[in-house]
N, C-alpha and C positions, 0 to 999 in steps of 0.2 A: 129146699132142695132135696130132691129124693136120691135113694142110694144108687138109681140107674140114671140120674138126670145130672148135666153139667152144674156147676155151681151158679147160683142167681147172680153173683158178682164177680167180676175179674180178681177182686182183693180176697174172696174166699177160696178155700181149697176145695177139690172134689174130695167124694167119699173113697176109701180104700177099695171098695167093690167097683166103684166106676172106673178107677185106675186100673185094675186087674182085667176089666172088660175092654176097655178103649186103648190102654196103654200096657199090655199085658208082659211085653218084653221088658220096656222101660223098668216097670215096677219091681219086675223079678231081679233084674240085674242091679238095680239101686239099692234093694234090700241086701243082696249079697256083698255089694261094695261096702256099704255102711258096716255090716258085720265083719268083714275082715280088717277094716280100719279100727273097728272097738277092739278086736282081737290084738291087734299090733300093740295097744296099750297107748300110754300118753305119749304126745308127740313132742313135749318139751318138760324137763325136769327142773325144777328150781337149784340154783346152785348149792353144793354141799356146804354145810357148816355156815350158812348165811340165814338170817331171818327171813322167811317167805313172806311174799307181798299179796294179800288179798285184794282182790280187784272185784268190786261188785258193779254189775252192767243193769242199767235200765234204760229205758226209751219210751216214747209215745205214752205219756201220762196224761195229755189233753186236759190239763185244767184241773186234774183229780188227784186226791191223795190216796196212796195205797191203803187199803183197810187191814194192813197187817205191819208188823215191824220190818224193816228190812235187815238183811244179815249183817253181822259186823264185818268191818274189813277197813283197809287203810286207803283205798282210793276208791271214790265213787263216781262212775262215768254216766252221764245222762246224754244219749245221742240224740236229742232234739223231740221236736213236737211236744214241748212244755205245755203249751195250749191249744184250744180250738180255734179262738178267735183272733189270735196273734197281736193284740193291742198291748201297748206298754204296760196298762194297769193289769193286764190278765198274766202278762210273763212275771212282773214284779211280783204277783201273789205265788207263783210257783218258785221263783228264787228265794223268797221269804221262806217258804216251806224247806228248800235245800238248805238253807242257812241253818236251821234247827238240827241238821243232821251231822255239822261239823263241829270238831273238837272245839269246846269252849276255851279252852287254853293248852298249851304246849306241855304233854306230858300226861293229859287227861286220859283216862281209859274209856270215855265214851266218845262216839262220834268218829268220822271220818277225819283222816289227817289231811285229805285233798279231795276236792269236788271238781271235776272237769266238765264242762256243757259245752256241745255245739247246738246249732239251730236245727229247727227241721222246717218243712215247708209250711207248716201252721203258725210257725213263729214270724209273722208278718213284720212286726216292727223292726227287728234284726236286719231286714233288707230295705235300704231306702226305696227301692223301686217299688215295693208292694205294701207299703204303709197305708193305714187307712187316712181319709181325709181329715179326720180329727186329729191323728198322730202327726200328720204333716204340719197342721196349723199350730201344734203345740211342741214344734220340733227342739226348742230348747230344754225341754224335760229329759232326764237321763234315767238310766237304770242303775240301780243300787246293787252290784254285784257282792259287795263286801269283800271276803277272801275266797270267793268261789271264783275259779278260773274259767272265763270265756274264750273259747279259740273258734276263730274265722280266718280260715287259710294260715294258720300260725301255729308255733309249737312252744312247747315249755318242756324244761327238765325239772322233774320233781325229785326231791330227797326223801329217802326212807332210813328207817334205822339200819346199823351195821354198815353205815357208808355206802348203801345202794342208791342207784339213780335209774329212773325211767325218763326217757324222752317221749313226748305224747304230742302227736300233730292232729289238729282237728280241722276237717273241711265239711261245709254244709250242702254243697251244690247236689242237686237231682235232676234225673231227666224229667222233662214237662209233665205234669200230672192234673193240671189244674188251671185256674184262671190267672190274672194278672196280681190277685190277692194272695197267692203262694209264693213263697220266698225261695230265692236262690235256684231258680230253675233255668234250665237250659234245653234247646231242642234234643230230643233223642236222637242219637247217631252222631251228635257232635262230640269231638272229643274234648272234655273239660279237665283231664286228669293227668295226662302224659307229662311226666317230670315235674310235678307239682308237690310231690311228698319228699321230704329229706331222706336221704339214703341211710341215715343211721337212726331211724326211728324205732323205738320198741313197741308203742301201740298207735294204732291209727284210728281216729275217732270218726266216723262219717254218719250221716243220716241214711242214706241211700245204702244197699247192700251191693257187694259185688256181684256180677251176674252168676246164678246158678247156686249161689251159696245162700242157704237159709233164705232163698227167694221163693218166687211161686212159679217154678219151670212150666207147671201146664199151661199159664197164662202166657207162654213165650219167654218168660223171664223178666221180672220188673227190675232186675237190677242192672248194672252198666258194665258192658264188656271192657270199655277203656278203664274202668275203676278196677275191675279184675286184673288187667294187665298191669297196672301200676302197683297194685298189692303184690303181683309175683316179682315187680322189680325189686322192691324194697323189703318183702319177705318179713311184715311184722310179727313179733310173737304173739301179738292179739291185735285183731280187728274188732271193734265194737260198732255197732249199727243198729238201726231199728226200720222205721217206714213201713214195711211190709208185716203188717201184725201176724199173718199166718205162717210167716216163716219163724217164728219165736224158735229159739233153742240155741243149742252150742253145737260147734262141729269142731272136730279135729282136721287140722291140715297140715300136711308134710312138706309142702314145697317140692314134690319129686314127680317123676313121670306118671305115677298112679293117679296121682290128683289131676294132672294134665289129661291124661286118658279118660277120667271121670267127667271134666269138663266138657272134653269134646265129644262124649257120648251123648250128654244132655244137650249139647247144641244140635247134634245130628237127629236126635228124637223129638225136640221140641221147637226148633226154628223153622217157621213157616214163612210163605210169602205175605208182604204187607196186605193187611185186610183180612186175612183168613185165620181164624182162631187155631191156635196150636193143637186144641183138642179135637178139632174137625176131622174126624175119621170113621170109618166103619168099625163096628164091634170085631174084636180079634184080628182085625185086618194087620196088625203090627207084626203079628206071628209069622207072618210071609215076607216080612222086611229082612233078607238076608244080609244086607251090609250091616244093618244096625245090630243084626245077631253077632255078626263077627266082629264088630266094635267092642260089643259087650264081653265077648270071650276074651279078647285080647286085653280089656281092661282089668277082667279078674285075675287073668295069668300075672300081670303086673302087680296087682295088688298082693297076690300070693308071694311073689318075689320080695316085696317089701316086708311082708310079715316074717318069711324065714330070715331076710336080713337083718330085722329087728331083733326078733325072739331068740334065733339060734346062733348067729354070727356077731351079736353085739354091735350092731349098726347104730351110729350117732342118731340122737334124737333132736334134731334141728328144726322140728316143726313149728307149730303154736296153735292158736284157737281162732275162730270166727264166732261172734255170738251175736244175735238178734235179741236185744233186750226188750222188745216191744211189751209192756205190762198190758196194754189194751188186747183183749181176746179177739181174735179173728176180726169180724165186722160188728162186732157188739160194741156198747159203750162202757163195758165193765173191765175193771182193772183184776182180771183173773188169772193172768199170768204171774209167775214169781220172778225176782230178780236172778240173774244169772251170776255165778261167782267162778272166778278163774285164779287159780295161786300161780302167781310167777317168782 
């Protein structure tokens, strides 16, 4: 991929220069939005006089073990794609590696107190519809999870020191992106999310990103709009996911008007008719898109109000974080990305 060329793959991000040429308004307004959100400070502050909980988020290890030690923490979340082939044997190998990261006994100073896993589309065995012929013939064989918690449209409340508890809900479904060997797929545009997540969830773990967040908006957004609406309904303190390797990172969310305007701005910039690439336009043509320009100004104005509300007038910090913990770097097969850490 050249600096002036679109990505070779819909899973790869365009260069910053390409973005400036073909999406100048969107790029500039997005940079200023994230700057104002950063200046606003942390959207969530752990309870005072309570022991903080360190959550380490990883995803998309694809049958590999990271060539580095994971950060220390209390809770480790793996958001799916443990494997490439999705067989029972390959998933068990990844589970056995995760077991080595857990505390060997209560009170031990090494390892994670809890490990939570959801499936990804490559983890075929975990979805009976996508299992290989070999695994179907040997259906009596089971995975040995040990003390690892596997969530599939289910929730668990985890205890931590200082009498703290976090409710975690896990859901593996993703919009269709491959053949029948991919797990937990549904047709894109179908609502597979509304009213599926408990109202009182603290941490939402999915494989797929909510649309526009740590996603690939240049490709029209690989995330799901109904998942985003469900996240807005329950407003988790943390949503951890993966799937879109190029969306790797951590993003502050405030669940307020500024975030809503940001999502609407990206939808106006990148949503295109079916079959037409989101990046298909003439160089610099976006500079003459007056409605998009006005949307961008309105977004920044609301962002500035939020900054003043938080920094000058002591507004409450009732937000949280979205984390794309994909360790696989973009379209490579290397685990170059580092785990993301969130303190709750």
